C-alpha positions in Angstrom: 10.6 -13.1 -26.4 12.4 -13.0 -23.1 10.6 -9.8 -22.1 7.0 -10.9 -23.0 7.7 -14.3 -21.0 7.1 -12.6 -17.3 4.1 -11.0 -18.7 2.8 -14.5 -19.4 4.0 -16.0 -16.3 2.1 -13.0 -14.6 -1.1 -13.8 -16.2 -1.0 -17.3 -15.6 -0.4 -17.4 -12.1 -3.0 -14.7 -11.7 -5.4 -17.0 -12.8 -5.6 -19.0 -9.6 -5.0 -16.2 -6.9 -5.1 -12.7 -6.3 -1.8 -11.1 -5.2 -2.4 -8.0 -3.3 -0.2 -5.0 -4.7 3.5 -4.2 -3.9 4.6 -0.7 -2.7 8.0 0.2 -1.5 6.9 3.1 0.1 4.2 1.3 2.1 3.8 3.7 4.3 2.3 6.0 1.7 -0.4 3.3 1.4 -0.8 1.7 5.0 -4.7 2.9 5.0 -5.4 0.1 2.1 -3.2 -2.6 3.5 -4.8 -2.2 7.3 -8.2 -0.3 7.8 -6.9 0.5 11.3 -4.3 2.9 10.2 -5.9 5.8 8.3 -6.4 9.1 10.3 -4.6 8.2 13.7 -2.6 11.3 13.8 -4.0 13.4 11.3 -7.7 14.7 10.8 -7.5 14.6 7.2 -4.9 12.8 5.2 -5.0 11.5 1.4 -2.4 9.8 -0.7 -1.7 9.1 -4.3 0.8 6.3 -5.3 2.0 5.1 -8.9 3.8 2.4 -9.4 5.6 0.9 -12.8 7.3 -2.2 -12.3 10.0 -3.7 -14.7 9.4 -1.0 -16.9 10.9 -2.6 -20.1 8.7 -5.9 -19.9 5.5 -6.1 -21.9 2.5 -6.3 -19.6 4.5 -5.0 -16.8 2.6 -4.8 -13.5 1.3 -1.0 -13.4 -0.2 0.2 -10.5 -2.2 3.3 -9.1 -3.5 4.0 -5.6 -5.8 6.6 -4.4 -6.8 7.1 -0.6 -8.5 9.2 2.0 -9.0 9.0 5.8 -10.7 11.7 8.1 -11.2 11.4 11.9 -14.5 11.6 13.6 -13.1 13.2 17.0 -16.7 13.2 18.7 -16.6 8.9 18.5 -12.9 8.6 18.3 -13.3 7.0 14.8 -12.0 7.6 11.3 -13.7 6.7 8.2 -12.3 6.6 4.9 -11.9 5.3 1.3 -9.4 3.8 -1.2 -9.6 3.2 -5.1 -6.9 1.0 -6.7 -6.1 0.2 -10.3 -3.5 -2.3 -11.7 -2.7 -3.9 -14.9 -0.6 -7.1 -14.8 0.2 -9.1 -17.7 -3.3 -9.4 -19.5 -5.1 -8.6 -16.6 -7.0 -5.5 -15.5 -8.0 -5.1 -11.6 -9.9 -2.5 -10.1 -10.6 -2.3 -6.2 -12.7 0.1 -4.2 -12.8 0.0 -0.3 -14.6 1.7 2.5 -13.1 1.8 5.9 -14.0 2.5 9.4 -11.7 2.6 12.7 -12.2 3.0 16.3 -9.2 4.8 18.1 -8.9 3.8 22.0 -6.6 6.3 23.6 -4.4 4.2 26.1 -2.6 7.2 27.6 -1.4 10.8 26.4 0.9 9.3 23.8 -0.8 5.4 23.2 -3.2 4.5 20.6 -4.6 1.5 19.7 -6.9 1.1 16.7 -9.1 -1.4 15.6 -10.3 -1.4 11.6 -12.4 -2.7 9.4 -12.9 -2.7 5.3 -15.3 -3.6 3.0 -15.6 -3.4 -0.5 -15.9 -4.5 -4.6 -12.9 -6.4 -6.7 -13.5 -6.5 -10.4 -11.4 -8.2 -12.9 -11.3 -8.8 -16.4 -8.6 -10.2 -18.9 -7.8 -9.0 -22.0 -8.8 -11.0 -25.2 -5.4 -10.8 -26.5 -4.8 -14.2 -25.3 -7.4 -15.9 -27.5 -4.7 -18.4 -27.8 -4.9 -19.6 -24.3 -8.9 -19.6 -23.8 -11.4 -19.8 -26.9 -13.6 -16.3 -27.6 -16.7 -18.4 -26.0 -15.1 -18.9 -22.7 -16.1 -17.4 -19.3 -12.5 -16.5 -18.8 -12.9 -13.4 -20.4 -16.2 -12.4 -18.8 -15.7 -9.0 -16.2 -16.1 -10.4 -13.0 -17.1 -8.9 -9.4 -16.4 -9.9 -6.1 -16.5 -8.7 -2.3 -13.9 -8.2 -0.3 -13.3 -7.4 3.8 -10.3 -6.6 5.4 -9.6 -6.7 9.3 -6.9 -4.9 11.2 -5.2 -3.6 14.3 -2.6 -0.9 15.0 -0.8 0.5 17.7 1.3 3.5 18.1 3.4 4.7 21.2 5.8 7.6 21.1 8.0 6.4 18.4 6.8 3.1 18.0 4.2 2.2 15.3 3.0 -1.4 14.5 0.2 -3.2 13.1 -1.4 -6.4 11.5 -3.8 -6.9 8.9 -5.9 -9.6 6.9 -7.1 -8.7 3.8 -9.6 -10.3 1.1 -11.1 -12.5 4.2 -13.9 -13.8 2.0 -11.7 -15.3 -0.9 -14.4 -14.8 -3.3 -14.1 -17.2 -6.4 -15.2 -15.4 -9.5 -17.0 -16.6 -12.7 -13.8 -16.8 -14.5 -12.1 -19.1 -12.3 -10.2 -16.5 -10.3 -9.8 -16.7 -6.8 -9.2 -13.4 -4.2 -6.4 -15.0 -1.9 -6.3 -13.9 1.8 -3.3 -11.9 2.7 -1.3 -11.2 6.2 0.3 -7.9 6.5 2.5 -6.7 9.3 4.8 -3.7 9.7 6.8 -2.3 12.4 8.6 1.0 13.0 10.5 2.6 15.7 12.0 6.5 15.8 15.5 6.9 17.3 16.1 10.6 17.5 19.7 11.2 17.2 19.5 15.2 17.6 17.0 18.0 17.5 17.0 17.9 13.8 17.9 14.3 12.9 16.3 10.9 13.5 16.5 7.6 11.9 13.7 5.0 11.6 14.0 1.5 11.0 11.0 -0.3 9.4 9.9 -3.8 8.3 6.8 -4.8 6.3 5.9 -8.3 5.9 3.6 -9.4 3.7 2.2 -13.2 2.7 -0.8 -15.2 1.0 0.7 -18.4 2.5 2.0 -19.5 -0.8 3.9 -16.1 -1.3 6.1 -14.4 1.2 7.8 -10.7 1.0 9.7 -9.1 3.7 10.9 -5.3 3.3 13.7 -4.0 5.8 14.3 -0.6 5.4 16.1 2.6 7.5 15.0 6.0 6.9 17.2 9.3 7.7 14.8 12.5 8.5 15.9 16.0 9.0 13.4 18.2 10.6 10.6 16.1 9.9 10.7 17.4 6.3 13.0 15.9 4.2 13.8 11.9 4.6 15.7 9.4 2.7 16.7 5.8 3.3 17.4 2.1 1.5 15.4 -0.8 1.3 15.8 -4.6 0.8 13.5 -7.1 0.1 13.7 -11.0 -0.1 17.2 -10.7 -0.6 16.9 -10.3 -4.3 15.9 -6.6 -4.7 17.1 -3.3 -3.3 16.2 0.2 -3.5 16.0 3.6 -2.7 13.6 6.7 -2.0 13.5 10.2 -0.7 10.7 12.5 0.1 10.0 16.2 0.8 7.2 18.0 2.7 6.6 21.2 1.0 5.8 24.1 2.9 4.4 21.6 5.2 1.3 21.5 3.1 2.4 18.7 0.3 4.4 15.6 0.2 6.5 14.6 -2.5 8.5 11.3 -2.6 10.1 8.7 -5.1 11.6 5.3 -5.2 13.5 3.4 -7.2 13.9 -0.7 -7.1 16.6 -3.0 -8.7 17.0 -6.4 -8.6 20.3 -8.5 -8.6 19.0 -11.6 -8.6 19.5 -13.6 -12.1 15.8 -11.8 -13.4 17.8 -8.6 -14.0 20.1 -10.6 -16.6 18.7 -8.7 -19.4 15.1 -9.7 -18.8 13.6 -6.8 -16.5 14.7 -3.0 -15.4 14.3 -1.0 -12.4 11.0 0.0 -11.0 9.5 3.6 -10.5 7.4 4.6 -7.6 5.9 8.0 -7.3 4.0 9.4 -4.1 1.9 12.5 -3.4 0.3 13.3 0.3 -1.9 15.9 1.6 -2.5 15.9 5.1 -4.2 18.2 7.6 -4.3 18.2 11.4 -6.6 20.2 14.0 -4.9 22.1 16.6 -6.7 23.0 19.8 -6.1 26.4 21.7 -6.2 27.2 25.1 -9.4 29.2 24.4 -11.3 25.9 23.3 -11.2 27.2 19.8 -10.1 24.5 16.8 -8.5 25.4 13.8 -7.5 23.5 10.9 -3.8 23.8 9.7 -1.7 21.7 6.9 0.9 19.9 8.7 2.5 16.6 8.6 
């Protein structure tokens, strides 16, 4: 019963307002949270993230994200899309979005990006909770709603900062569910220690006015290929993560979260998160030819 209770609470709370997903490795999901963040540095970038939260709880949050962005060099822009699937408690959510961003070069290593996204959200509640609403209730009817996002991002040398708003229409669905508008902000800065090592302190902030989340983490890089780090969230969650760029073609990463608040008193367990990345960057030769090479 103690392990079922969190699922019931998650389901009850989501009947009022939609929470955007949580990712420890938020940098692998930036194009989803901020439409301005896609394909700024790379000509093609694709990410897949799988997160299994509170693994020993029935109805635990389970999230899968796919995203892709490609650069349109001729018009200083990028386009892309993302798909999210999430099960929380007795609810099933699907989200599909298309994005567009304009990248304004302010200097040799300075880029200001503005992005917009639009798409469709789908929500359905399982009839396993007939004890909560009668079978004839519209609560169990699958619902669709329009969604739209706006974001701005700025990159200069080792500095990377961005702000965004998601679910701007705050659509209300036929089952009484409503999308909650979210605000996101992130900040990171590279500190070069030597030719081979660098540190990157980061923060990631998320709020829907009623709920706030703040991630603080620090990453250590070796030759820009292997990284590891630790993260703290809201004062009651910590985690570690590591990643490896294999042959400058694939990125594989893993994160593990653990709660040290009262929630971890035999009720919930840890969280696993796996990330995959595939990125290409075009290099312009002095001859004027352009070739595509996998790169991170």
